[in-house]
Backbone as a ProteinNet text record, in pm:
[ID]
protein_1_A
[PRIMARY]
MIRGKFNFKLKIFYLLIFIFFFSCQKKEKTYFEVISSNDVKLSNPTPHEWRYTRNEKFQTFENFQKSKKIIPEAGKNTIYLQPIGEFNDLQKKQIELSKEYLKAYFQLNTKVLPSLSNTIFPKSVRRIKDENEQILAGYVLDSVLIKRKPKDAIVLMGITEKDLFPKSDWNYVFGLASYKSGVGVTSMYRFANGNLTESNFNQSLERLLKTSSHEIGHMFGITHCLNANCAMNGSNNLSETDSRFARACSLCQQKLNSSIHYDNKKRLIELKSFFEKQHLNSETTRVESDLNALK
[TERTIARY]
-5600.1	-5574.2	-5435.8	-5431.9	-5292.6	-5172.3	-5182.2	-5084.8	-5035.4	-5137.2	-5166.5	-5006	-5058.8	-4973.4	-4842.1	-4836.9	-4696.4	-4628.1	-4658.6	-4607.1	-4584	-4601	-4603.7	-4471.2	-4466.6	-4401.6	-4264.9	-4258.9	-4149.7	-4089	-4160.8	-4132	-4052.5	-4088.4	-4026.3	-3886.4	-3867.8	-3751.6	-3637.1	-3702.2	-3602.5	-3568.3	-3665.2	-3633.2	-3504.4	-3533.7	-3416.6	-3298.9	-3289.9	-3179.5	-3110.1	-3173.8	-3121.4	-3058.3	-3099.2	-3079.4	-2942.4	-2937.3	-2819.6	-2727.5	-2742.5	-2629.2	-2551.8	-2637	-2565.4	-2511.4	-2590.6	-2516.6	-2399.6	-2350.5	-2192.2	-2097.3	-2160.2	-2064.8	-1946.2	-1811.8	-1770.3	-1781	-1766.3	-1817.8	-1678.6	-1675.6	-1532.2	-1469.7	-1378.1	-1273.3	-1274.9	-1277	-1232.8	-1060.6	-1078.6	-929.4	-845.9	-901.1	-816.9	-793.3	-901	-922.4	-787.3	-772.9	-650.6	-526.5	-531.3	-389.9	-363.1	-455.2	-450.6	-302.5	-271	-228.3	-67.9	-61.7	77.9	108.9	39.4	41.8	134.5	213.7	332	221.5	244.2	231.1	326.9	296.1	391.4	420.8	570.3	604.7	610.9	594.3	615.4	677.5	646.3	759.5	847.7	980.1	1074.5	1105.2	1162.4	1196.6	1246.7	1188.1	1226.2	1148.8	1072.2	988.1	839.1	789.4	670.8	560.1	520.3	406.6	440.1	569.7	595.6	520.6	538.1	470.7	336.8	305.6	163.4	68.7	-36.3	-166.2	-291.5	-234.9	-330.2	-425.8	-553.7	-643.8	-659.9	-734.5	-731.3	-832.2	-809.1	-875	-963.7	-1087.1	-1138.6	-1203.9	-1212.9	-1286.5	-1384.6	-1484.2	-1611.3	-1599.9	-1512.9	-1451.3	-1409	-1320.1	-1270.6	-1391.9	-1506.5	-1624.5	-1667	-1697.8	-1808	-1696	-1565.9	-1532.3	-1538.6	-1498.7	-1513.3	-1369.1	-1368.4	-1240.6	-1267.5	-1182.4	-1182.1	-1175.2	-1258.4	-1239.8	-1271.3	-1193.8	-1163.4	-1333.1	-1331	-1456.9	-1424.4	-1519.3	-1492.8	-1433.3	-1335.8	-1291.8	-1220.4	-1194	-1072.3	-1043.9	-997	-919.1	-748.6	-666.6	-521.1	-477.4	-373.8	-284.5	-152.3	-115.4	-1.7	95	235.8	344	436.6	435.8	484.4	620.5	756.1	874.2	913.9	982.3	1006.2	1140.3	1199.2	1340.4	1455.7	1567.2	1668.4	1750.9	1710.4	1727.6	1828.8	1930.6	2011.9	1938.5	2036.7	1953.9	1926.9	1983.8	1948.6	1832.1	1821.6	1662.8	1546.6	1587.2	1485.1	1445.2	1561.7	1522.4	1440	1469.8	1338.9	1220.2	1203.7	1078.7	987	1065.9	984	976.3	1052.4	1024.1	905.2	881.4	781.4	642.4	642.5	563.2	477.7	594.8	570.2	474.5	554.7	551.5	390.4	371.4	264.3	118.5	160	44.4	-18.5	98.9	78.4	25.8	87.3	32.8	-130.9	-179.4	-302.6	-353.7	-345.9	-427	-478.2	-410.3	-509.2	-372.1	-387.1	-323.2	-242.2	-93.3	-4.8	93.2	81.2	163.8	264.2	338.7	465.5	453.6	427.7	420.9	573.4	611.2	712.9	786.8	888.2	903.9	923.6	913.3	899.1	1037.9	1096.3	1195.1	1167.9	1283.2	1287.3	1293.3	1260.8	1256	1124.6	1015.9	892.4	868.8	971.8	984.9	1016.9	931.9	1034.8	1058.2	1143	1258.2	1171.2	1069.7	975.3	963.9	987.8	908.6	1077.3	1174.9	1297.2	1372.6	1460	1527.8	1670.2	1762.9	1891.2	1868.4	1886.1	1903.8	2015.5	2148.3	2213.4	2305.9	2336	2391.5	2309	2188.3	2114.4	1974.2	1927.1	1812	1662.5	1606.3	1474.6	1365.6	1252.9	1091.5	1058	930	792	714	690	592.1	465.1	397.7	237.1	253.1	356.4	353.7	349.8	445.1	441.7	316.5	179.3	83.7	-51	-46.9	-133.3	-124	0	44	99.2	138.2	224.4	114.8	70.1	22.5	-119.5	-211.9	-351.8	-391.4	-308	-325.3	-323.1	-215.3	-187.1	-225.4	-337.5	-371.8	-461.7	-461.8	-499	-654.6	-726.9	-883.8	-884	-827	-835	-789	-723.3	-641.9	-784.2	-704.7	-769	-660.3	-535.6	-398.8	-326.4	-242.3	-132.9	-5	119.3	183.1	299.1	384.7	542.6	597.1	717.7	818.2	937.6	1046.5	1100.8	1252.5	1346.5	1496.7	1562.9	1475.3	1487.6	1423.5	1469.9	1454.2	1333.7	1239.1	1103.4	1098.3	1023.7	1020.4	859.1	757.1	630.1	593.1	685.4	669.7	783.9	782	935.9	1031.3	888.9	992	981.4	995.7	1051.5	1143.8	1248.2	1367.8	1341.8	1222.7	1242.8	1071.1	1074.7	975.3	985.3	967.8	997	856.8	747.9	623.7	528.4	439	296.2	204.4	50.3	-49.8	-160.5	-258.1	-404.5	-509.2	-557.3	-681.5	-792.9	-838.7	-947.7	-897.5	-768.8	-754.1	-692.3	-618	-589.5	-434.4	-375.8	-250.9	-154.7	-60.4	80.3	228.5	321.3	466.4	561	654.9	743.5	877.6	980.3	1108.1	1235	1287.3	1384.8	1532.8	1545.7	1673.1	1728.3	1632.1	1705.6	1730.4	1688.3	1650	1802.3	1883.8	2021.9	2100.3	2087.5	2160.7	2221.9	2131.6	2183.2	2268.6	2300	2401.3	2340.6	2262.3	2214.2	2344.5	2374	2432.6	2420.3	2484.5	2453.7	2457.5	2495.1	2531	2427.1	2366.7	2286.3	2116.7	2151.4	2027.7	1905.3	1896.8	1804.7	1714.9	1819.4	1800.4	1741.8	1749.4	1679.1	1578.4	1540.5	1441.3	1340.8	1360.3	1274.3	1194.7	1302	1247.4	1128.9	1186.4	1095.8	892.8	943.8	817.5	732.4	815.4	721	655.4	734.4	696	551.4	611.9	521.3	366.9	381	287	166.9	210.4	203.4	144.2	201.9	114.1	12.3	-19	-125.6	-195.3	-153.9	-268.4	-345.3	-273	-344	-445.9	-431.2	-509.7	-647.5	-643.2	-753.9	-792.6	-784.5	-835.1	-832.8	-648.3	-632.3	-536.1	-546.2	-460.6	-399.8	-298.3	-147.3	-230.4	-148	-181.5	-112.7	-225.3	-214.1	-227.4	-274.2	-296.7	-199.2	-77.1	46.1	142.8	280.9	400.8	321.7	341.5	227	303.9	282.6	334.7	246.1	129.1	83.8	122	227.2	264.3	343.7	345.2	393.9	540.6	610.9	778.4	833.7	931	980.4	1126.5	1169.3	1341.5	1387.6	1456.8	1510.4	1527.9	1560	1552.4	1400.1	1344.9	1215.2	1140.2	1161.1	1108.8	1162.4	1287.2	1351.2	1267.1	1256.4	1184.5	1018.2	964.2	843.6	822	710.1	704.6	650.6	702	619.1	472.4	425.3	306.1	202.4	94.9	30.9	-41.9	-76.3	-210.4	-278.1	-342.4	-484	-606	-587.7	-688.7	-665.9	-567.5	-524.3	-556.7	-506.4	-581.1	-733.5	-802.6	-942.7	-931.3	-900.4	-993.7	-940.3	-835.4	-800	-883.3	-896.5	-983.4	-1147.9	-1186.8	-1327.7	-1364.7	-1255.1	-1279.7	-1182.4	-1122.4	-1071.4	-1127.5	-1178.3	-1257	-1164	-1022.6	-912.7	-925.9	-848.9	-834.5	-735.9	-737.1	-659.2	-501.5	-546.6	-473.8	-380.3	-445	-392.7	-279.2	-320.3	-241.8	-90.4	-105	-2.5	73.6	-3.1	129.2	218.7	177.5	180.9	315.6	242.8	412.7	499.7	495.8	546.2	686.1	633.8	678.8	780.3	742.6	829.4	897.4	896	969.7	1115.4	1099.4	1189.7	1243.5	1200.1	1297.6	1363.4	1334.3	1418.2	1533	1488	1538.5	1558.9	1439.4	1390.8	1328.2	1431.4	1391.4	1299.2	1303.2	1225.6	1088.9	1041.7	914.5	874.1	933.2	924.4	881.4	954.2	885.4	763.8	729.4	622.5	487.7	527.2	417.7	380.2	491.5	487.8	407	426	325.4	211.6	180.2	24.3	-56.3	56.8	-8.2	-23.2	86.9	52.7	-26	-124.6	-170.9	-350.7	-346.4	-474.9	-496.7	-342.5	-400.8	-439.2
-4044.2	-3924	-3908.7	-4080.7	-4038.5	-4097.7	-4116.4	-4171.9	-4012	-3911.2	-3816.8	-3726.2	-3768.4	-3688.2	-3702.9	-3845.6	-3950.4	-3870.8	-3872.1	-3842.8	-3693.4	-3615.1	-3477.1	-3447.4	-3530.5	-3546.5	-3629.5	-3658.1	-3752.4	-3651.6	-3579.8	-3461.1	-3356.5	-3303.8	-3252	-3278.1	-3436.6	-3480.4	-3476.2	-3511.7	-3499.1	-3353.8	-3301.3	-3110.1	-3079	-3145.3	-3097.1	-3128.4	-3228.6	-3379.8	-3278.6	-3221.9	-3185.6	-3022	-2989.7	-2832.8	-2817	-2939.6	-2963.5	-2996.7	-3108.5	-3162	-2984	-2932.4	-2831.7	-2701.5	-2669.9	-2615.3	-2691.5	-2793.3	-2849.4	-2849.4	-2834.9	-2849.2	-2698.7	-2750.4	-2664.6	-2534.5	-2385.5	-2287.8	-2256.5	-2248.4	-2215	-2088.5	-2114.4	-1977.8	-1892.8	-1744.9	-1637.7	-1633.8	-1559.9	-1564	-1500.1	-1413.1	-1304	-1418.3	-1478.9	-1577.5	-1706.7	-1752.3	-1824.8	-1782.3	-1684.4	-1591.5	-1513.3	-1539.7	-1454.7	-1538.6	-1658.7	-1740.3	-1725.6	-1626.1	-1590.8	-1422.1	-1405.7	-1236	-1268.1	-1178.3	-1187.6	-1070.1	-1100.5	-1004.6	-916.4	-784.8	-708.2	-730.3	-676.9	-654.3	-513.5	-497.1	-388	-302.8	-168.6	-85.8	-2.6	-7.3	54.8	190	251.8	434.7	438.4	567.5	639.3	516.3	439	400.2	488.3	396.2	534.7	478.8	360.5	353.8	387	435.7	407.7	538.6	680.9	777.7	854.1	725.1	788.5	646.4	721.5	632.9	621	570.4	575.3	470.4	487.5	370.9	272.3	180.6	62.8	56.1	41.7	48.8	-52.8	-90.7	-204.1	-242.1	-310.7	-348.2	-262.1	-301.5	-216.6	-67.5	-6.9	122.9	220	123.7	118.5	163.6	55.3	73.9	176.5	222.6	374.2	498.8	464.7	581.9	643.3	775.2	819.4	829.9	767.2	746.8	722.3	763.3	723	624.6	584.1	432.5	461.6	356.9	356.7	311.3	407.8	401.7	444.8	411.3	407.1	548.2	537.5	673.1	767.9	677.8	732.2	630.2	528.1	463.4	415.3	524.9	510.4	575.4	504	550.5	644.2	722.9	831.4	849	856.4	857.9	1012.6	1103.4	1247.9	1274.6	1214.8	1280.1	1401.3	1434	1588.3	1613.7	1645.4	1675.6	1631.4	1628.1	1586.3	1420.7	1353.7	1210	1153.5	1050.8	988.5	871.9	793.9	631.9	536.4	522	442.9	473.1	584.9	641.3	618.2	659.7	659.3	511.9	422.6	261.7	236.2	268.5	299	305.5	425.8	496.3	427.3	352.6	255.9	111.9	79.1	-37.6	-14	114.5	139.3	110	200.5	181.6	13.9	-42.8	-180.4	-260.8	-230.4	-308.3	-267.8	-102.6	-56.2	-143.1	-112.4	-196.8	-331.5	-373.6	-524.1	-510.1	-468.8	-427.6	-421	-282.3	-218.1	-284.4	-332.3	-417.9	-303.5	-169.5	-103.8	-48.2	20.4	90.9	189.3	212.3	273.3	322.1	469.8	544.4	646.8	663.9	802.9	899.2	984	1112.1	1167.6	1262.3	1327.9	1422.5	1421.9	1490.4	1580.9	1672.9	1826.5	1844.6	2004	2066.3	2125.5	2089.2	2170.3	2292.2	2392.4	2508.5	2550	2452.4	2444.8	2516.5	2501.9	2497.5	2624.4	2780.7	2861.1	2849.4	2956.8	2969.3	2948.9	2980.4	2999	2867.6	2762	2649.9	2528	2582.2	2523.1	2560.3	2435.2	2519.5	2415	2440.1	2362.5	2311	2201.3	2093	2009.6	2019.1	1939.8	1958.3	2087	2110.2	2013.4	1984.8	1901.6	2005.1	2047.7	2079.3	2020.6	2060.3	2002	2063.7	2036.5	2054.7	2061.1	2161	2151	2033.6	1945.1	1820.9	1850.8	1914.1	1968.7	2083.5	2192.7	2239.1	2134.4	2037.9	1949.1	1898.7	1847.3	1827.9	1898.4	2028	2139.8	2240.5	2267.5	2381.3	2328.5	2149.4	2125.6	2005.9	1918.3	1759.6	1801.3	1860	1856.7	1950.4	2057	2144.8	2033.6	1971.7	1849	1720.6	1693	1531.8	1510.6	1443.1	1373.5	1358.4	1420.2	1354.9	1206.9	1144.6	989.7	899.8	997.5	965.1	947.8	813.3	793.7	812.9	839.8	849	909.6	1046.9	1116.5	1082.2	1039.6	1011.8	1089.3	1169.3	1247.2	1182.9	1156.6	1108	1234.5	1223.1	1344.3	1305.7	1351.4	1320.6	1429.2	1505.7	1593.4	1548	1586.1	1520	1641.8	1566	1645.2	1653.4	1737.5	1799.9	1828.3	1796.8	1796.4	1961.3	2000.6	2120.3	2143.3	2250.2	2330.3	2255.9	2208.3	2107.6	1992.8	1932.7	1793.6	1812.2	1688.5	1674	1624.7	1554.8	1504.1	1388.4	1350	1287.5	1207.9	1054.4	969.8	976.6	1052.5	1058.7	1110.4	1163.7	1228.6	1223.9	1196.5	1147.8	1267.7	1263.5	1312.8	1249	1187.7	1130	1198.2	1297.5	1365.6	1378.2	1386.9	1477.2	1352.7	1256.8	1157	1195.2	1241.7	1309.1	1275.3	1218	1204.1	1165.7	1215.9	1258.9	1140.8	1082.3	1040.9	1063.2	1076	1108.3	964.1	995.8	893.5	915.3	1067.4	1084.8	987.5	970.3	883.9	718.3	711.3	562.8	504.2	579	556.2	662.9	666	817.7	913.8	949.8	1055.9	997.3	863	819.8	699	696.2	566.2	514.4	325.9	327.2	156.1	100.5	-9.7	-135.7	-85.7	-187.3	-173.7	-55.8	-14.9	23.1	-42.7	-7.9	-104	-207.5	-337.7	-276	-246.3	-179.8	-21.2	15.7	189.1	116.4	34.1	27.1	-33	-129.1	-209.9	-95	6.3	81	225.7	223	279.4	226.9	84.2	24.8	31.9	-2.5	37.9	122.5	221.3	384.2	434.6	409.7	470.9	388	254	150.9	233.2	227.1	271.5	399.1	483.5	653.7	636.8	555.2	532.5	465.2	352.7	293.3	402.3	492.5	578.1	688.1	678.1	761.6	681.6	554.6	458.3	468.9	469.7	531.5	436.9	391.3	269.2	343.8	339.8	419.5	340.8	354.4	316.6	126.7	42.7	-87	-109.7	-131.2	-210.3	-358.2	-424.3	-537.1	-666.4	-633	-724.6	-622.8	-709	-672.9	-651.8	-527.1	-451	-381.2	-331.1	-227.9	-108.9	-127	7.4	33.5	-20.7	20.3	146.1	239.3	399	334.2	434.1	432.4	554.4	567.3	687.5	722	532.7	575.8	458	458	346.3	232.1	210.3	60.6	20.9	98.3	66.8	49.7	105.9	47.8	-55.8	-95.6	-203.5	-334.7	-309.3	-433	-440.2	-338.1	-364.1	-426.5	-539.3	-598.3	-505.8	-558.9	-486	-542.3	-695	-742.7	-658.7	-667.5	-592.3	-685.1	-674.7	-801	-848.5	-933.1	-973.3	-875.6	-812	-728.9	-612	-563	-482.8	-444.5	-622.5	-667.5	-657.8	-698	-705.5	-577.1	-467.5	-363.8	-278.6	-293.5	-255.5	-312.6	-484.9	-579.2	-517.7	-455.4	-432.8	-294	-215.4	-69.6	-100.5	-180.7	-209.5	-351.6	-450.4	-611.6	-641.4	-637.9	-746.5	-916.2	-974.8	-1110.6	-1134	-1204.3	-1181	-1264.7	-1405.5	-1492.4	-1459.1	-1373.1	-1315.9	-1190	-1101.9	-1034.9	-1072	-1217.7	-1262.6	-1319	-1378.6	-1427.7	-1317.9	-1245.6	-1099.7	-1032	-1023	-951.9	-1088	-1197	-1278	-1313.5	-1261.7	-1245.6	-1127.1	-1049.1	-922	-913.7	-982.8	-1015.2	-1085.8	-1222.6	-1293	-1230.7	-1159.7	-1088.1	-989	-922.9	-823.5	-868.9	-1004.2	-1072.6	-1035.6	-1002.7	-947.1	-1048.6	-1122.4	-1304.5	-1303	-1231	-1239.7	-1196.7	-1094.6	-1088.4	-1202.4	-1239.2	-1373.9	-1516.8	-1478.5	-1600.2	-1612.9	-1458.1	-1442.1	-1453.6	-1387.8	-1402.2	-1576.9	-1668.3	-1784.2	-1832.7	-1826.2	-1860.6	-1825.4	-1733.2	-1677.7	-1751.1	-1781.9	-1877.1	-2006.9	-2039.6	-2214.7	-2247.1	-2108.3	-2132.5	-2121.3	-2119.7	-2134.7	-2259.3	-2343	-2458.3	-2564.1
1156.3	1277	1296.9	1354.9	1432.7	1342.1	1195	1109	1066.8	1064.4	978.6	1086	1236.9	1298.2	1289.5	1288.9	1325.7	1183.9	1068.4	938.5	957	996.8	1040.1	1130.5	1261	1331.8	1260.9	1188.2	1164.9	1040.7	913.2	863.2	959.6	1043.3	1140.4	1170.3	1213.4	1245.9	1127.5	1027.7	899	882.7	898.4	894.9	969.9	1117.6	1220.1	1178.6	1161.1	1089.3	933.8	892.7	733.1	805.9	903.2	942.9	1029.3	1126.5	1184.4	1108.5	1008.1	924.1	856.9	807.2	732.4	812	931.5	1022.2	1071	1072.8	1132.4	1021.1	894.3	756.4	781.3	738.6	776.3	693.7	720.9	579.2	576.7	417.1	336.1	364.7	430.6	420.6	301.6	362.2	213.3	221.5	100.2	58.6	157.6	237.6	347.5	474	494.5	609.9	571.3	451.8	452.8	489.6	391.6	397.1	553.3	654.6	808.6	841.6	812.3	869.9	838.7	742.8	702	730.4	847.8	893.9	988.4	1036.5	1129	1227.5	1331.9	1499.6	1474.9	1500.7	1548.4	1698.7	1661.4	1816.4	1907	2012.5	2076.2	2041.2	2030.6	1937.9	2064.6	2021.2	2086.6	2059	2127.7	2112.8	1968.6	1937	1766.5	1708.3	1715.3	1636.2	1625.7	1512.4	1483.8	1555	1645.8	1732.4	1894.2	1900	2026.3	2085	2013.8	2084.9	2009.3	1922.1	1867.6	1938.1	1942.3	2018.6	1836.4	1795.8	1667.8	1674.1	1642	1639	1506.9	1592.2	1494.7	1368	1240.2	1182.3	1110.3	1190.3	1122	981.9	928.3	790.7	795.9	908.2	907.1	906.4	977.9	990.5	844	774.4	642.8	546	584.9	471.2	495.5	599.3	626.7	631.9	601.2	584.3	423	436.8	275.3	239.5	93.7	30.2	-127.4	-205.1	-358.8	-381.6	-456	-525.7	-684.6	-750.9	-912	-986.3	-1068.8	-1135.6	-1287.8	-1379.3	-1565.7	-1572.9	-1662.6	-1698	-1581.3	-1463.3	-1375.1	-1304.4	-1350.6	-1277.8	-1342	-1353.3	-1371.4	-1267.5	-1225.9	-1157.3	-1185.1	-1190.2	-1286.3	-1140.5	-1240.2	-1158.4	-1211.6	-1119.7	-1189.1	-1114.1	-1220.9	-1169.6	-1139.6	-1064	-1005	-1027	-1124.9	-1070.2	-1207.5	-1173	-1232.2	-1203	-1293.7	-1270.6	-1314.8	-1282.7	-1344.5	-1408.7	-1488.1	-1516	-1466.5	-1341.7	-1231.7	-1176.7	-1156.4	-1091	-1177.9	-1289.8	-1405.7	-1412.7	-1384.7	-1413.7	-1254.7	-1191.8	-1043.7	-1030.8	-1129.8	-1154.2	-1265	-1391.2	-1455.1	-1355.8	-1280.8	-1184.6	-1089.9	-1042.6	-953.3	-1020.3	-1138.3	-1211.1	-1274	-1265	-1327.6	-1183.1	-1067.1	-936.7	-925.4	-928.4	-874.3	-972	-1054.1	-1148.6	-1073.8	-1057.2	-1014.8	-861.4	-794.8	-630	-610.9	-722.7	-697.7	-835.6	-936.1	-1010.3	-1108	-1136.5	-1205.7	-1310.5	-1420	-1490.3	-1444.2	-1480.6	-1424.5	-1529.1	-1506.2	-1643.7	-1576.8	-1664.5	-1622.2	-1677.1	-1590.7	-1674.5	-1723.6	-1809.9	-1855.4	-1682.5	-1702.2	-1535.8	-1551.4	-1418.3	-1440.2	-1385.3	-1401	-1335.2	-1188.8	-1125.6	-980.9	-947.5	-1076.2	-1099.2	-1053.5	-1060.9	-1054.5	-850.9	-798.1	-656.2	-602.7	-527.2	-536	-402.7	-361.6	-284.3	-150.4	-166.3	0.6	77.8	-47.2	-11.7	-25.1	-1.4	-19.2	96.1	192.4	306.1	278.4	387.1	393	531.3	538.1	662.1	668.4	748.1	787	621.4	566	430.6	311.5	333.6	233.8	188.4	51.4	27.9	44.6	116	124.8	65.9	9.9	-31.1	68	61.9	150.2	81.1	179.8	90.6	68.2	135.6	128.4	51.9	-9.1	-161.4	-259.4	-264.8	-379	-406.3	-294.6	-308.3	-353.6	-312.7	-309	-410.9	-426.1	-565.4	-663.1	-673.4	-813.1	-864.7	-761.3	-806.1	-829.4	-747.7	-757.7	-891	-910.2	-1061.5	-1191.8	-1172.5	-1283.4	-1264.2	-1226.5	-1200.9	-1323.2	-1363.6	-1511.5	-1512.1	-1600.8	-1581.6	-1563	-1616	-1615.2	-1462.2	-1401.6	-1259.7	-1158.3	-1096.3	-941.7	-877.2	-918.7	-815	-887.9	-824.1	-896.7	-803.9	-771.6	-685.9	-758.6	-682.1	-724.4	-656.3	-751.5	-729.1	-724.7	-630.9	-644.6	-623.4	-627.2	-570.7	-498.4	-485.5	-357.2	-173.1	-124.4	9.3	33	123	155.6	335.8	367.2	506.7	504.9	610	613.8	671.9	783.6	819.6	907.6	980.2	1021.6	1137.3	1238.6	1354.7	1306.4	1208.7	1129.1	1061.9	1084.1	1013.7	860.2	800.7	733.1	720.5	587.4	566.2	423.6	409.6	302.7	213	275.5	154.5	220.2	147.2	218.2	105.3	175.5	75.4	117.9	50.3	38.2	11.9	123	161	63.2	73.5	-23.6	-185.5	-182.6	-309	-395.4	-335.7	-447.4	-508.1	-460.3	-489.6	-334.3	-382	-297.9	-356.3	-289.1	-288.4	-236.9	-292.2	-234.8	-290.1	-157.5	-204.7	-224.5	-308.7	-326.2	-265.2	-205.8	-195	-57.7	40.7	158.1	127.3	20.3	42.6	-65.9	-100.9	-127.1	-45.2	60.2	86.1	53.2	-69.8	-152.6	-294.8	-271.5	-401.2	-450.6	-539.9	-591.8	-692.8	-627.1	-690.8	-723.9	-834.6	-836.2	-766.4	-652.9	-514.9	-390.5	-420.1	-342.8	-406.3	-515	-644.9	-570	-514	-485.3	-359.7	-251.5	-92.2	-93.2	-231.7	-232.3	-322.4	-422	-504.3	-382.4	-311.2	-174.5	-109.1	-63.5	0.2	-84.1	-207.7	-256.4	-291.8	-344.4	-353.7	-243.8	-78.7	21.6	21.7	44	52.6	-47.6	-187.6	-267.5	-251.6	-262.2	-209.8	-95.6	6.4	147.7	126.2	49.4	60.4	-83.1	-138.4	-221.3	-147.8	-91.3	20.9	107.6	151.8	225.6	122.6	9.7	-88.7	-105	-82.8	-121.2	39.1	133	224.5	365.3	357.4	431.8	522.4	650.7	757.5	838.3	890.6	944.6	994.5	937	994.6	1138.6	1231.5	1350.3	1369.5	1257	1274.1	1260.8	1196	1158.1	1104.8	1059	986.4	848.9	815.7	654.2	593.7	463.3	406.3	454.7	520.7	581.9	715.6	778.7	903.4	910.2	1008.5	972.3	1005.9	979.4	952.4	980.7	1077.1	1162.6	1090.4	1037.4	998.3	886.2	860.3	714.6	785.7	913.9	978	1025.5	1024.6	1065.9	899.1	784.4	672.7	652.2	620.1	601.6	663.3	809.9	891.2	846.6	768.2	724.1	616.4	567.9	474.9	348.8	220.1	131.8	121.5	161.7	191.6	237.9	184.1	286.3	362.3	482.2	543.9	481	536.6	517.7	555.4	664.8	672.1	564.6	533.1	466.7	292.8	255.9	130.3	107.5	214	217.3	191.9	323	249.2	101.2	29.9	-60.8	-177.5	-137.6	-268.4	-262.7	-128.9	-132.9	-239.2	-273.7	-341	-478.2	-506.2	-637.6	-697.7	-607.8	-673.3	-766.7	-734	-841.8	-803	-892.1	-876.4	-776.1	-630.1	-542.4	-601.4	-658.3	-699	-843.7	-897.8	-1027.4	-943.9	-846.7	-800.1	-730	-692.5	-626.1	-717.9	-837.3	-951.5	-1014	-1042	-1094.7	-978.8	-846.1	-809.4	-763.6	-752.3	-731.7	-872.3	-984.5	-1067	-1097.4	-1008.8	-1026.9	-902.1	-822.4	-662.2	-756.4	-799.8	-855.7	-972.2	-1067.7	-1162	-1080.8	-982.3	-904	-849.2	-790.5	-698.2	-538.2	-526	-380.9	-304.4	-294.9	-211.9	-80.3	3.5	119.5	91.3	-25	-83.1	-176.7	-235.8	-327.7	-236.5	-122.3	-31.1	62.5	83.1	143.9	26.7	-103.8	-211.8	-210.7	-198.2	-245.1	-132.5	2.1	95.8	122.6	38.7	18.8	-79.5	-197.8	-279.1	-252.8	-175.7	-125	-52.1	34.8	134.7	31.5	-53	-157.4	-195.9	-222.6	-258.5	-169.8
[MASK]
+++++++++++++++++++++++++++++++++++++++++++++++++++++++++++++++++++++++++++++++++++++++++++++++++++++++++++++++++++++++++++++++++++++++++++++++++++++++++++++++++++++++++++++++++++++++++++++++++++++++++++++++++++++++++++++++++++++++++++++++++++++++++++++++++++++++++++++++++++++++++++++++++++++++

């Protein structure tokens, strides 16, 4: 009887040691925890920057998961780009490069549709601002894109060479998106100050890539990022756009990956290849930092 009690106590003792040993083992970090070391903290906003006059709510991963959003599914998982306007060869090249980039960024099949003419815009949605013609962005979403969204499209992104404005009291907007409908539009106009050349091609391209991925990120349910310097930060002007990374921070990548379920390392490798080919050196370095963190 005494020996039986002793054996029982010994078993309990070993069980406690076993539990203690495994509870002390380091839990393997997730991909998002690993790359979070490369996130760059946001500085305090200054006047004229997006966050200075806006009191936006921080979207946690839990908030994101609970929100209503579009999610790719069988037969509805392609990103389409819809050019609208009259594009020169350099602009056409940027659209093709945007297709390539967005395919790597979102890890979804991406296609470019045949261009539409600016004649689809009636006079009622056009205005002249500072001697420059602008198009009402909401009209592009509600009266052009929604009606033309392909059946297999998860997202339809319009790209126009015309300047955009969201409402009468705003000067302009770089892009606009609808969370519910999965349509958005980006204007190329201001990225090259209305005159795209070989010399400003890369700077203009980087702005286009940041804005188009930002607007599509909204369509996937991600709000403006308050976590770190990120592709999903809000932007009031070109200098703010230029200071924003094309890289999505660890939190926004986690949100995106929870909906699309892509291979994170494959995505990084493809983005690195794109940035290297286009000589976007700062973004190449940021992707390399994420890849090195995985080793």
